[in-house]
N, CA and C of each residue as an Amber inpcrd file, in Angstrom:
protein
   762
  43.0520000 245.9840000 199.8090000  42.6150000 244.8790000 198.9450000
  43.6780000 244.6130000 197.8910000  43.9840000 243.3340000 197.6440000
  45.0360000 242.9920000 196.6990000  44.5830000 243.2430000 195.2700000
  45.5710000 243.4540000 194.3820000  45.2740000 243.6710000 192.9740000
  44.7690000 242.3730000 192.3440000  43.8740000 242.4550000 191.3560000
  43.4160000 241.2260000 190.6820000  44.5590000 240.5610000 189.9300000
  44.5350000 239.2520000 189.9030000  45.5190000 238.5030000 189.1390000
  45.1180000 238.4670000 187.6740000  46.1200000 238.3700000 186.8060000
  45.9030000 238.1630000 185.3800000  46.2150000 236.6940000 185.1040000
  45.1950000 235.9400000 184.7040000  45.2640000 234.4770000 184.6560000
  44.9670000 233.9720000 183.2440000  45.8440000 233.1110000 182.7360000
  45.6150000 232.4310000 181.4660000  45.3300000 230.9640000 181.7420000
  44.2020000 230.4670000 181.2090000  43.8150000 229.0660000 181.3840000
  43.6680000 228.4370000 180.0100000  44.4660000 227.4120000 179.7200000
  44.3200000 226.7210000 178.4400000  43.1630000 225.7300000 178.5280000
  42.5060000 225.4920000 177.3920000  41.3070000 224.6450000 177.3600000
  40.3320000 225.0940000 178.4410000  40.0830000 226.3970000 178.4630000
  39.3040000 226.9820000 179.5530000  37.8250000 227.1390000 179.2910000
  37.3100000 226.5800000 178.1990000  35.9150000 226.8160000 177.8500000
  34.9710000 225.6960000 178.2880000  35.5040000 224.6590000 178.9070000
  34.6450000 223.5690000 179.3720000  35.3490000 222.8070000 180.4850000
  34.6090000 221.9550000 181.1630000  35.1790000 221.0640000 182.1630000
  35.9490000 221.7630000 183.2650000  37.1160000 221.2170000 183.5930000
  37.9500000 221.7680000 184.6670000  38.3690000 223.1960000 184.3470000
  38.7260000 223.4550000 183.0910000  39.1600000 224.7960000 182.7200000
  38.0860000 225.8370000 182.9540000  36.8520000 225.5300000 182.5830000
  35.7550000 226.4710000 182.7900000  35.4690000 226.6460000 184.2740000
  35.5580000 225.5630000 185.0530000  35.3720000 225.6800000 186.5070000
  36.4200000 226.6150000 187.1020000  37.6520000 226.5330000 186.5990000
  38.6970000 227.4370000 187.0760000  38.3990000 228.8730000 186.6570000
  37.9570000 229.0670000 185.4120000  37.6200000 230.4100000 184.9510000
  36.5290000 231.0120000 185.8180000  35.5340000 230.2130000 186.1600000
  34.4830000 230.6980000 187.0510000  35.0530000 231.1140000 188.4050000
  35.9400000 230.2650000 188.9490000  36.4920000 230.5330000 190.2760000
  37.3280000 231.7930000 190.3200000  38.2110000 231.9590000 189.3340000
  39.0660000 233.1520000 189.3240000  38.2510000 234.4200000 189.0760000
  37.2890000 234.3680000 188.1530000  36.4900000 235.5710000 187.8970000
  35.6190000 235.9120000 189.0920000  35.1350000 234.9110000 189.8100000
  34.2760000 235.1620000 190.9680000  35.0040000 235.9350000 192.0540000
  36.3130000 235.7700000 192.1330000  37.0440000 236.5300000 193.1580000
  37.6630000 237.8150000 192.5900000  37.2890000 238.1640000 191.3630000
  37.6770000 239.4540000 190.8130000  38.9200000 239.4680000 189.9570000
  39.4610000 238.2880000 189.6210000  40.6540000 238.2400000 188.7830000
  40.2880000 238.3980000 187.3060000  41.2750000 238.7750000 186.5090000
  41.0980000 238.9030000 185.0660000  41.5130000 237.5850000 184.4180000
  40.6790000 237.0650000 183.5370000  40.8950000 235.7250000 182.9990000
  40.9030000 235.7620000 181.4730000  41.8890000 235.0690000 180.8880000
  41.9730000 234.8500000 179.4520000  41.9750000 233.3480000 179.2510000
  41.0730000 232.8430000 178.4190000  41.0380000 231.4150000 178.1430000
  41.2970000 231.1720000 176.6620000  41.8640000 230.0190000 176.3560000
  41.9230000 229.5580000 174.9690000  41.2300000 228.2140000 174.8980000
  40.8050000 227.8510000 173.7030000  40.1490000 226.5600000 173.5040000
  40.1440000 226.2700000 172.0140000  39.8800000 225.0050000 171.6640000
  39.8130000 224.6290000 170.2470000  38.3940000 224.6960000 169.7060000
  37.4060000 224.9700000 170.5690000  36.0050000 224.9660000 170.1700000
  35.4380000 226.3810000 170.1320000  35.1180000 226.9040000 168.9490000
  34.4990000 228.2360000 168.8910000  33.1830000 228.2930000 169.6460000
  32.3900000 227.2220000 169.5580000  31.1160000 227.2080000 170.2550000
  31.2690000 227.2740000 171.7630000  32.2250000 226.5080000 172.2820000
  32.4520000 226.5170000 173.7260000  32.9800000 227.8710000 174.1900000
  33.8370000 228.4930000 173.3900000  34.3260000 229.8330000 173.7370000
  33.1740000 230.8280000 173.7800000  32.2830000 230.7490000 172.7970000
  31.1360000 231.6510000 172.7800000  30.2500000 231.4640000 173.9890000
  30.0050000 230.2110000 174.3720000  29.1770000 229.9370000 175.5420000
  29.8440000 230.4350000 176.8150000  31.1740000 230.3030000 176.8890000
  31.9000000 230.7710000 178.0710000  31.7910000 232.2900000 178.2170000
  31.8790000 233.0000000 177.0840000  31.7580000 234.4610000 177.1290000
  30.3490000 234.8810000 177.5460000  29.3430000 234.1490000 177.0970000
  27.9720000 234.4590000 177.5140000  27.8200000 234.3060000 179.0210000
  28.4620000 233.2720000 179.5760000  28.3580000 233.0510000 181.0220000
  29.2420000 234.0040000 181.8100000  30.4350000 234.2870000 181.2860000
  31.4280000 235.1110000 181.9840000  31.8220000 236.2680000 181.0600000
  31.0020000 237.3100000 180.9660000  31.1990000 238.3510000 179.9500000
  32.5370000 239.0720000 180.0230000  33.2100000 239.0550000 181.1510000
  34.4490000 239.8170000 181.2790000  35.6980000 239.1010000 180.8060000
  35.5860000 237.8290000 180.4230000  36.8010000 237.0830000 180.0770000
  37.2470000 237.3840000 178.6540000  38.5530000 237.2220000 178.4240000
  39.1190000 237.3220000 177.0730000  39.2890000 235.9110000 176.5260000
  39.1950000 235.7600000 175.2150000  39.2680000 234.4290000 174.6030000
  40.1500000 234.4310000 173.3650000  40.7340000 233.2720000 173.0960000
  41.4880000 233.0400000 171.8580000  41.2070000 231.6180000 171.3900000
  40.9090000 231.4640000 170.1190000  40.7700000 230.1380000 169.5350000
  42.1730000 229.6080000 169.2580000  42.5930000 228.5800000 169.9860000
  43.9650000 228.0940000 169.8440000  44.0730000 226.6510000 170.3100000
  44.8860000 225.8980000 169.5840000  45.2460000 224.5210000 169.9130000
  46.6760000 224.5580000 170.4350000  46.8690000 224.2340000 171.7190000
  48.1980000 224.3970000 172.3180000  49.2190000 223.4080000 171.7720000
  48.7690000 222.3820000 171.0660000  49.7300000 221.4500000 170.4560000
  50.3490000 222.0290000 169.1950000  49.8570000 223.1640000 168.7380000
  50.3640000 223.8370000 167.5430000  51.1240000 225.0910000 167.9620000
  52.4360000 225.0500000 167.8370000  53.2520000 226.1460000 168.3560000
  52.8960000 227.5050000 167.7590000  52.6390000 227.6150000 166.4440000
  52.2610000 228.9240000 165.9130000  50.9930000 229.4940000 166.5730000
  50.0610000 228.6000000 166.9310000  48.8440000 229.0790000 167.5830000
  49.1250000 229.5420000 169.0120000  50.0540000 228.8920000 169.6820000
  50.4580000 229.3440000 171.0180000  51.1580000 230.7030000 170.9260000
  51.9950000 230.8660000 169.9060000  52.6590000 232.1620000 169.7160000
  51.6180000 233.2640000 169.5150000  50.5960000 232.9910000 168.7140000
  49.5430000 233.9900000 168.4860000  48.7790000 234.2790000 169.7780000
  48.5040000 233.2340000 170.5540000  47.8210000 233.3980000 171.8370000
  48.5780000 234.3650000 172.7390000  49.8800000 234.1410000 172.8690000
  50.6590000 234.9910000 173.7730000  50.8850000 236.3830000 173.1950000
  50.9510000 236.4910000 171.8860000  51.0310000 237.8240000 171.2890000
  49.7820000 238.6310000 171.6360000  48.6100000 237.9970000 171.5630000
  47.3590000 238.6720000 171.9140000  47.3450000 239.0490000 173.3960000
  47.7560000 238.1020000 174.2340000  47.7420000 238.3480000 175.6710000
  48.6700000 239.5050000 176.0380000  49.8700000 239.5040000 175.4950000
  50.8220000 240.5700000 175.8180000  50.3490000 241.9190000 175.2770000
  49.7220000 241.8930000 174.1190000  49.2120000 243.1400000 173.5450000
  48.0780000 243.7070000 174.4110000  47.2230000 242.8330000 174.9240000
  46.0630000 243.2870000 175.6830000  46.3850000 243.5890000 177.1450000
  47.2300000 242.7680000 177.7630000  47.5210000 242.9080000 179.1890000
  48.9220000 243.4360000 179.4740000  49.8930000 242.9340000 178.7300000
  51.2780000 243.2970000 179.0130000  51.8420000 242.6340000 180.2460000
  51.0900000 241.7100000 180.8450000  51.5680000 241.0290000 182.0490000
  50.8080000 239.7170000 182.2170000  51.3330000 238.8800000 183.0900000
  50.6780000 237.6150000 183.4250000  51.1050000 237.2120000 184.8230000
  50.1340000 236.8460000 185.6450000  50.4220000 236.4040000 187.0140000
  50.3020000 234.8950000 187.1880000  49.4240000 234.2710000 186.4120000
  49.1780000 232.8360000 186.5720000  48.9830000 232.1940000 185.1970000
  49.7060000 231.1150000 184.9500000  49.4510000 230.2490000 183.8030000
  48.9130000 228.9300000 184.3290000  47.7390000 228.5270000 183.8340000
  47.2010000 227.2070000 184.1400000  47.2620000 226.3800000 182.8690000
  48.1930000 225.4310000 182.8340000  48.3320000 224.5120000 181.7020000
  47.3260000 223.3820000 181.8930000  46.0980000 223.6310000 181.4360000
  45.0100000 222.6930000 181.6850000  44.7190000 221.7790000 180.5000000
  45.0810000 222.1870000 179.2990000  44.7010000 221.4270000 178.1030000
  45.2410000 220.0030000 178.1500000  44.3860000 219.0590000 177.8120000
  44.8040000 217.6640000 177.7780000  43.7470000 216.8140000 177.1090000
  44.1620000 215.6860000 176.5670000  43.2290000 214.7410000 175.9640000
  43.4480000 213.3600000 176.5750000  42.4070000 212.5210000 176.4460000
  42.4680000 211.1910000 177.0620000  43.3510000 210.2280000 176.2880000
  43.4850000 210.4390000 174.9910000  44.2750000 209.5110000 174.1880000
  43.5620000 208.1900000 173.9790000  44.2010000 207.2410000 173.2890000
  43.5580000 205.9630000 172.9540000  43.4900000 205.0130000 174.1430000
  42.5600000 204.0940000 174.0560000  42.4480000 203.0000000 175.0180000
  42.6570000 201.7010000 174.2610000  43.8200000 201.0880000 174.4410000
  44.1570000 199.8800000 173.6850000  45.4520000 199.2890000 174.2260000
  45.7090000 198.0030000 173.9730000  47.0240000 197.4450000 174.2930000
  48.0920000 198.1870000 173.4990000  49.2890000 198.2410000 174.0290000
  50.3210000 199.0580000 173.4180000  50.6060000 198.6540000 171.9710000
  50.5290000 197.3690000 171.6730000  50.8380000 196.9290000 170.3180000
  49.7510000 197.3190000 169.3200000  48.5780000 197.7160000 169.8280000
  47.4800000 198.0960000 168.9430000  47.3160000 199.6100000 168.8180000
  48.1520000 200.3640000 169.5260000  48.0260000 201.8200000 169.4900000
  48.6210000 202.3700000 168.2000000  47.8600000 203.1840000 167.5170000
  48.3390000 203.8540000 166.3180000  49.3840000 204.8980000 166.7290000
  50.5780000 204.8840000 166.1560000  51.5940000 205.8740000 166.5260000
  51.1010000 207.3200000 166.4190000  50.1920000 207.5670000 165.4930000
  49.6660000 208.9270000 165.3710000  48.8670000 209.3250000 166.6120000
  48.1470000 208.3620000 167.2020000  47.4020000 208.6480000 168.4390000
  48.3580000 208.9070000 169.5970000  49.4500000 208.1310000 169.6520000
  50.4890000 208.3820000 170.6660000  51.0330000 209.7990000 170.5220000
  51.4010000 210.1540000 169.3000000  52.0140000 211.4670000 169.0590000
  51.0470000 212.6060000 169.3770000  49.7660000 212.4160000 169.0500000
  48.7820000 213.4580000 169.3420000  48.6160000 213.6480000 170.8450000
  48.5800000 212.5400000 171.5920000  48.4420000 212.6270000 173.0470000
  49.6180000 213.3730000 173.6550000  50.8270000 213.0410000 173.2370000
  52.0080000 213.7370000 173.7430000  52.0080000 215.2060000 173.3080000
  51.5810000 215.4680000 172.0850000  51.5950000 216.8330000 171.5650000
  50.7110000 217.7510000 172.4000000  49.5350000 217.2760000 172.7640000
  48.6260000 218.1120000 173.5590000  49.0450000 218.1280000 175.0230000
  49.2960000 216.9460000 175.5990000  49.4360000 216.8360000 177.0530000
  50.7660000 217.3130000 177.6090000  51.8410000 217.2670000 176.8130000
  53.1230000 217.7340000 177.3410000  53.7710000 218.7890000 176.4420000
  53.7510000 218.5810000 175.1080000  54.3270000 219.6150000 174.2440000
  53.6050000 220.9460000 174.4250000  52.2770000 220.8940000 174.5320000
  51.5040000 222.1130000 174.7090000  51.8760000 222.8510000 175.9810000
  52.1520000 222.1030000 177.0460000  52.5700000 222.7560000 178.2940000
  53.9240000 223.4500000 178.1090000  54.8250000 222.7900000 177.3940000
  56.1270000 223.4010000 177.1320000  55.9820000 224.6640000 176.2940000
  55.1990000 224.6060000 175.2120000  55.0400000 225.7790000 174.3470000
  54.5030000 226.9730000 175.1330000  53.5230000 226.7040000 176.0020000
  52.9480000 227.7940000 176.7980000  53.9220000 228.2820000 177.8740000
  54.6210000 227.3610000 178.5190000  55.5420000 227.7490000 179.5850000
  56.6760000 228.6280000 179.0640000  57.2270000 228.2840000 177.9170000
  58.3820000 229.0400000 177.4160000  58.0160000 230.4900000 177.1130000
  56.7570000 230.7260000 176.7050000  56.3300000 232.0950000 176.4730000
  55.8900000 232.7830000 177.7690000  55.3570000 231.9960000 178.6950000
  54.8520000 232.5860000 179.9320000  55.9450000 232.9460000 180.9260000
  57.0300000 232.1940000 180.9340000  58.0400000 232.3560000 181.9830000
  58.5790000 233.7820000 182.1090000  58.9410000 234.4830000 181.0360000
  59.4070000 235.8630000 181.2210000  58.3750000 236.7600000 181.9030000
  57.1020000 236.5540000 181.5820000  56.0400000 237.3360000 182.2030000
  55.8650000 236.9510000 183.6710000  55.9570000 235.6580000 183.9660000
  55.8050000 235.2020000 185.3490000  56.9850000 235.6430000 186.2110000
  58.1610000 235.6900000 185.6330000  59.3100000 236.1990000 186.3820000
  59.0970000 237.6660000 186.7480000  58.5510000 238.4360000 185.8300000
  58.3230000 239.8610000 186.0760000  57.2950000 240.0760000 187.1790000
  56.3060000 239.1750000 187.2740000  55.2480000 239.3360000 188.2880000
  55.4680000 238.4770000 189.5190000  56.5330000 237.6470000 189.5050000
  56.7420000 236.6380000 190.5500000  55.4560000 235.8280000 190.7310000
  55.0060000 235.3060000 189.6140000  53.7180000 234.6340000 189.5670000
  53.7920000 233.1450000 189.7990000  52.7950000 232.4310000 189.2640000
  52.6600000 231.0000000 189.5280000  52.2270000 230.2700000 188.2630000
  52.6600000 229.0300000 188.1620000  52.2500000 228.1440000 187.0800000
  51.6450000 226.8900000 187.6920000  50.5270000 226.4610000 187.1160000
  49.8820000 225.2190000 187.5350000  49.7640000 224.3300000 186.3080000
  50.3050000 223.1140000 186.4050000  50.2600000 222.1570000 185.3100000
  49.3380000 221.0060000 185.6960000  48.4070000 220.6800000 184.8230000
  47.4850000 219.5800000 185.1220000  48.1190000 218.2520000 184.7280000
  48.3400000 217.4160000 185.7450000  48.7660000 216.0420000 185.5240000
  47.5340000 215.1700000 185.7430000  47.6630000 214.0990000 186.4760000
  46.5450000 213.1810000 186.6950000  46.9580000 212.1710000 187.7580000
  45.9590000 211.5380000 188.3660000  46.2740000 210.3970000 189.2230000
  47.0400000 209.3390000 188.4310000  46.8610000 209.3190000 187.1120000
  47.6210000 208.3970000 186.2560000  49.0900000 208.7650000 186.1900000
  49.4610000 209.8990000 186.7300000  50.8560000 210.2770000 186.8410000
  51.5000000 209.7910000 188.1300000  50.8100000 208.9050000 188.8490000
  51.3640000 208.3410000 190.0890000  51.6590000 206.8530000 189.9930000
  51.0530000 206.1810000 189.0250000  51.2930000 204.7480000 188.8850000
  50.9260000 204.3180000 187.4670000  51.1090000 203.0550000 187.1600000
  50.7910000 202.5750000 185.8280000  49.3030000 202.5780000 185.5470000
  48.9690000 202.5890000 184.2610000  47.5630000 202.6280000 183.8520000
  47.4210000 201.7570000 182.6110000  47.2020000 200.4500000 182.7880000
  47.1460000 199.5450000 181.6390000  46.0700000 199.9430000 180.6420000
  46.3830000 199.7620000 179.3780000  45.5480000 200.1140000 178.2270000
  45.4710000 201.6220000 177.9980000  46.2020000 202.4180000 178.7940000
  46.1820000 203.8730000 178.6370000  47.6170000 204.4130000 178.6660000
  48.5520000 203.6830000 178.0310000  49.9660000 204.0590000 178.1600000
  50.2950000 205.4570000 177.6380000  49.7170000 205.9410000 176.5250000
  50.0680000 207.2990000 176.0960000  49.6620000 208.3490000 177.1360000
  48.4710000 208.1950000 177.6620000  47.9810000 209.1440000 178.6640000
  48.8450000 209.1150000 179.9220000  49.0920000 207.9120000 180.4490000
  49.8840000 207.7960000 181.6720000  51.2920000 208.3410000 181.4670000
  51.9190000 208.0070000 180.3470000  53.2780000 208.4850000 180.0920000
  53.3180000 210.0030000 180.0260000  52.3220000 210.6020000 179.3730000
  52.3030000 212.0610000 179.2630000  52.0970000 212.7110000 180.6200000
  51.2860000 212.1050000 181.4710000  51.0040000 212.7160000 182.7800000
  52.1670000 212.5280000 183.7610000  52.9290000 211.4410000 183.6160000
  54.1900000 211.3280000 184.3600000  55.1510000 212.4120000 183.8860000
  55.1800000 212.6770000 182.5880000  56.0690000 213.7070000 182.0470000
  55.7340000 215.0780000 182.6210000  54.4500000 215.3450000 182.8080000
  54.0450000 216.6300000 183.3930000  54.6510000 216.8010000 184.7840000
  54.6990000 215.7430000 185.5520000  55.2820000 215.8370000 186.8980000
  56.7650000 216.1800000 186.8300000  57.5030000 215.5260000 185.9410000
  58.9240000 215.8400000 185.8060000  59.1430000 217.2570000 185.3230000
  58.3190000 217.6930000 184.3850000  58.3820000 219.0580000 183.8730000
  58.1370000 220.0520000 185.0000000  57.1370000 219.7700000 185.8240000
  56.7730000 220.6600000 186.9290000  57.8830000 220.7670000 187.9560000
  58.3970000 219.6320000 188.4050000  59.4230000 219.6670000 189.4440000
  60.6930000 220.3400000 188.9420000  61.0330000 220.1190000 187.6840000
  62.2220000 220.7550000 187.1140000  62.0420000 222.2680000 187.0210000
  60.8720000 222.7060000 186.5620000  60.6220000 224.1490000 186.4580000
  60.5730000 224.8110000 187.8220000  60.0280000 224.1210000 188.8180000
  59.9830000 224.6960000 190.1560000  61.3950000 224.9980000 190.6670000
  62.3340000 224.0940000 190.4080000  63.7250000 224.3100000 190.8160000
  64.3690000 225.4290000 190.0050000  64.0860000 225.4290000 188.7090000
  64.6900000 226.4080000 187.8080000  64.1820000 227.8220000 188.0570000
  62.8940000 227.9580000 188.3520000  62.2690000 229.2780000 188.4490000
  62.1200000 229.7880000 189.8760000  62.3340000 228.9200000 190.8440000
  62.1950000 229.3340000 192.2370000  63.0200000 230.5480000 192.6160000
  64.2910000 230.6260000 192.2020000  65.0920000 231.7990000 192.5610000
  64.5210000 233.1170000 192.0230000  63.6840000 233.0490000 190.9920000
  63.0410000 234.2480000 190.4480000  61.7020000 234.5210000 191.1260000
  61.3480000 233.7080000 192.1240000  60.1040000 233.9260000 192.8510000
  58.8830000 233.3210000 192.1950000  59.0820000 232.4470000 191.1940000
  57.9610000 231.8270000 190.4870000  57.6950000 230.4420000 191.0810000
  56.4580000 230.1930000 191.4230000  56.0540000 228.9000000 191.9710000
  55.4420000 228.0440000 190.8750000  55.7660000 226.7590000 190.8740000
  55.2470000 225.8320000 189.8630000  54.7800000 224.5650000 190.5670000
  53.5240000 224.2130000 190.3650000  52.9540000 223.0150000 190.9700000
  52.1290000 222.2430000 189.9480000  51.9210000 220.9690000 190.2240000
  51.0420000 220.1340000 189.4060000  49.8410000 219.7070000 190.2350000
  48.6850000 219.7100000 189.6090000  47.4850000 219.1460000 190.2260000
  47.1940000 217.8210000 189.5400000  46.8930000 216.8000000 190.3480000
  46.6300000 215.4550000 189.8450000  45.1730000 215.0830000 190.1250000
  44.2740000 215.4070000 189.2050000  42.8720000 215.0130000 189.4170000
  42.7220000 213.5000000 189.3840000  41.7360000 213.0260000 190.1170000
  41.3900000 211.6170000 190.0550000  40.2890000 211.3900000 189.0440000
  39.2650000 210.6710000 189.4310000  38.1290000 210.3830000 188.5570000
  37.1770000 211.5740000 188.6390000  37.2190000 212.4210000 187.6160000
  36.4360000 213.6600000 187.6280000  35.1060000 213.4200000 186.9220000
  34.0090000 213.6440000 187.6180000  32.6840000 213.4210000 187.0590000
  32.4650000 214.2790000 185.8200000  31.8270000 213.7050000 184.7990000
  31.5200000 214.4670000 183.5910000  31.5530000 213.5930000 182.3510000
  31.3150000 214.2210000 181.2070000  31.2320000 213.4800000 179.9470000
  32.5530000 212.8020000 179.5910000  33.6670000 213.4680000 179.8920000
  34.9580000 212.9020000 179.4930000  35.2180000 211.5720000 180.1820000
  34.9880000 211.5050000 181.5010000  35.2620000 210.2420000 182.1950000
  34.2710000 209.1780000 181.7520000  33.0570000 209.5730000 181.3850000
  32.1050000 208.5870000 180.8770000  32.6060000 207.9700000 179.5770000
  33.2150000 208.7850000 178.7260000  33.7850000 208.2450000 177.4790000
  34.9460000 207.3020000 177.7800000  35.7800000 207.6840000 178.7540000
  36.9220000 206.8340000 179.1280000  36.4370000 205.5070000 179.6920000
  35.4520000 205.5600000 180.5880000  34.9180000 204.3320000 181.1810000
  34.3180000 203.4430000 180.1010000  33.5850000 204.0480000 179.1690000
  32.9830000 203.2760000 178.0920000  34.0170000 202.6010000 177.2120000
  35.0860000 203.3400000 176.8700000  36.1380000 202.7680000 176.0240000
  36.8760000 201.6570000 176.7570000  37.1330000 201.8490000 178.0560000
  37.8380000 200.8280000 178.8280000  36.9670000 199.5730000 178.9770000
  35.6730000 199.7830000 179.2100000  34.7620000 198.6550000 179.3350000
  34.7040000 197.8520000 178.0360000  34.6530000 198.5500000 176.9100000
  34.6130000 197.8670000 175.6120000  35.8990000 197.0860000 175.3560000
  37.0440000 197.7070000 175.6930000  38.3230000 197.0400000 175.4710000
  38.4610000 195.7820000 176.3200000  37.8280000 195.8000000 177.4950000
  37.9360000 194.6540000 178.4040000  36.7800000 193.6750000 178.2670000
  35.7660000 194.0340000 177.4950000  34.6330000 193.1430000 177.2980000
  33.7030000 193.0600000 178.4830000  33.5680000 194.1720000 179.2450000
  32.6480000 194.2110000 180.3850000  31.6940000 195.3820000 180.1980000
  30.7020000 195.4930000 181.0860000  29.7200000 196.5680000 180.9570000
  30.2720000 197.8800000 181.5110000  29.6450000 198.9730000 181.0830000
  29.9960000 200.3020000 181.6040000  29.8840000 200.3190000 183.1270000
  28.7850000 199.7570000 183.6410000  28.5420000 199.7820000 185.0830000
  29.6010000 198.9900000 185.8480000  30.0200000 197.8640000 185.2860000
  31.0650000 197.0560000 185.9380000  32.3850000 197.8240000 185.9610000
  32.7260000 198.4560000 184.8420000  33.9780000 199.2100000 184.7720000
  33.9550000 200.3830000 185.7500000  32.8370000 201.0980000 185.8120000
  32.7470000 202.2300000 186.7350000  32.8480000 201.7810000 188.1850000
  32.1460000 200.6990000 188.5300000  32.1910000 200.1910000 189.9010000
  33.6050000 199.7620000 190.2810000  34.2950000 199.0940000 189.3460000
  35.6640000 198.6660000 189.6250000  36.5800000 199.8720000 189.8030000
  36.3940000 200.8890000 188.9650000  37.2150000 202.0830000 189.0680000
  37.0280000 202.7640000 190.4270000  35.7760000 202.9190000 190.8520000
  35.5160000 203.5970000 192.1210000  35.8960000 202.7390000 193.3240000
  35.9680000 201.4110000 193.1470000  36.3910000 200.5500000 194.2580000
  37.8500000 200.7980000 194.6110000  38.6000000 201.4350000 193.6990000
  40.0070000 201.7380000 193.9370000  40.2090000 203.1570000 194.4530000
  39.1060000 203.8330000 194.7920000  39.1530000 205.1770000 195.3800000
  38.7120000 205.0480000 196.8390000  39.5450000 205.4940000 197.7610000
  39.2210000 205.3030000 199.1820000  37.8610000 205.8890000 199.5540000
  37.5250000 207.0710000 198.9980000  36.2480000 207.7040000 199.3200000
  35.0890000 207.1510000 198.5050000  35.3950000 206.2550000 197.5500000
  34.3660000 205.5690000 196.7560000  33.4660000 206.5450000 195.9880000
  34.0370000 207.6540000 195.5560000  33.2510000 208.6010000 194.7670000
  34.1650000 209.3830000 193.8370000  33.5520000 209.9700000 192.8110000
  34.2780000 210.8420000 191.9050000  34.4820000 212.2100000 192.5480000
  35.4250000 212.9650000 192.0030000  35.5780000 214.3580000 192.3960000
  34.9280000 215.2130000 191.3210000  34.7940000 216.5140000 191.5970000
  34.1610000 217.4210000 190.6380000  35.1940000 218.3710000 190.0500000
  34.8380000 218.9740000 188.9300000  35.7120000 219.9850000 188.3350000
  35.9410000 221.1370000 189.3120000  34.9280000 221.4400000 190.1110000
  35.0550000 222.5180000 191.0960000  36.0910000 222.1800000 192.1690000
  36.2070000 220.8990000 192.5160000  37.2400000 220.4890000 193.4770000
  38.6330000 220.8280000 192.9450000  38.8500000 220.5900000 191.6570000
  40.1510000 220.8850000 191.0520000  40.3730000 222.3940000 190.9980000
  39.3260000 223.1300000 190.6450000  39.4250000 224.5890000 190.6020000
  39.7570000 225.1580000 191.9790000  39.1700000 224.5960000 193.0170000
  39.4420000 225.0990000 194.3670000  40.9090000 224.9270000 194.7480000
  41.5190000 223.8260000 194.3100000  42.9480000 223.6450000 194.5770000
  43.7690000 224.6960000 193.8390000  43.4080000 224.9870000 192.5940000
  44.1260000 226.0130000 191.8330000  44.0020000 227.3750000 192.5120000
  42.8060000 227.7080000 192.9690000  42.6030000 228.9870000 193.6560000
  43.4400000 229.0620000 194.9250000  43.5060000 227.9720000 195.6540000
  44.3190000 227.9260000 196.8710000  45.7970000 228.1610000 196.5580000
  46.2960000 227.4630000 195.5220000  47.7130000 227.5840000 195.1860000
  48.0840000 228.9950000 194.7260000  47.1300000 229.7170000 194.1710000
  47.4010000 231.0660000 193.6540000  47.0180000 232.1620000 194.6380000
  46.6580000 231.7740000 195.8440000  46.2900000 232.7530000 196.8710000
  47.4660000 232.9640000 197.8240000  47.4160000 233.9940000 198.6630000
  48.5060000 234.2280000 199.6160000  48.7850000 233.0460000 200.5380000
  47.7630000 232.2490000 200.8460000  48.0010000 231.1140000 201.7480000
  48.7850000 230.0020000 201.0800000  48.9080000 230.0510000 199.7350000
  49.7140000 229.0650000 199.0230000  51.0590000 229.5930000 198.6000000
  51.4890000 230.7030000 199.1890000  52.6700000 231.4230000 198.7110000
  53.9720000 230.6390000 198.8200000  54.0390000 229.6350000 199.6860000
  55.2760000 228.8790000 199.8580000  55.1430000 227.4240000 199.4120000
  54.1870000 227.1750000 198.5270000  54.0180000 225.8320000 197.9780000
  54.5450000 225.8370000 196.5550000  55.5600000 225.0230000 196.2890000
  56.1210000 224.9320000 194.9440000  56.7790000 223.5740000 194.7510000
  56.7760000 223.1150000 193.5120000  57.4100000 221.8450000 193.1840000
  56.6370000 220.6280000 193.6390000  55.3370000 220.8010000 193.8870000
  54.5440000 219.7090000 194.4450000  53.5980000 219.1120000 193.4180000
  53.3200000 217.8210000 193.5740000  52.3090000 217.1110000 192.7880000
  51.1610000 216.8170000 193.7370000  50.1020000 217.6060000 193.6400000
  49.0230000 217.5930000 194.6170000  47.8050000 216.8770000 194.0610000
  47.4870000 215.7240000 194.6490000  46.3550000 214.9300000 194.1810000
  45.0480000 215.4530000 194.7600000  44.0410000 215.5610000 193.9010000
  42.6670000 215.8360000 194.3240000  41.8520000 214.6970000 193.7400000
  41.7470000 213.6250000 194.5140000  41.2690000 212.3730000 193.9080000
  40.4870000 211.4690000 194.8430000  40.2810000 211.8700000 196.0970000
  39.6170000 210.9580000 197.0300000  40.4800000 209.7820000 197.4150000
  41.7860000 209.8700000 197.1440000  42.7870000 208.8310000 197.3750000
  42.6050000 207.6430000 196.4540000  42.9180000 207.8760000 195.1820000
  42.9740000 206.7740000 194.2210000  44.1640000 205.8940000 194.5730000
  43.9300000 204.6090000 194.7430000  44.9880000 203.6940000 195.1720000
  45.7280000 203.0630000 194.0050000  45.0250000 202.8220000 192.9140000
  45.6230000 202.2520000 191.7170000  44.5810000 202.3890000 190.6110000
  45.0180000 202.3940000 189.3690000  44.0730000 202.4810000 188.2560000
  44.0820000 201.1810000 187.4590000  42.9180000 200.8180000 186.9470000
  42.7920000 199.6380000 186.0940000  41.8700000 199.9730000 184.9230000
């Protein structure tokens, strides 16, 4: 039987991150999550008593340093980094976007991945481990009224492909997962904001969004977690540098 993996998941106390924490712990791996919500961290520990937690905002470099100091002190190793933390950012025409909202979106969605990667890489080289960066279907094409989000998710793809080339000789695999329309509270907020910006109803916006998905349905957080588990298993041992969509084939976003 193989040794359990030591897995760090950012923003791991809810949504996709929590689904991943459930998946890795269910197969016997050791999981450390960080999140910005003390309440969500507490609820995650109640559900998954064996996980380690840190209250941390990955857009703040000192907090990332503290996170990794704790992880190294407790484990001394790392096999998998899942850069899951991300925010939706503003929904507005580009000329109406507050620069502070742009900067916050970039700080969480791409700067946070860099801060975590730079600390994780020495540990991943030692274990010949894997990194998974969460991008989005919005990292495949334009996304009007969501330029900060789309730009950050395109950046994740470039970051991923570059790291895969850089770290491959050390045996480290790096991939990006591109979720599509993931069912849950977050996408409901996005649909509502987009509908308001366009002057249409929530139901009209949702129907239009799903009409651009070949399977005509949303995906689940568990679908994204299953891809992460696959990439970190022996059957994914030769997959690196890829942008893997789990989206039901989103054709375009509006």
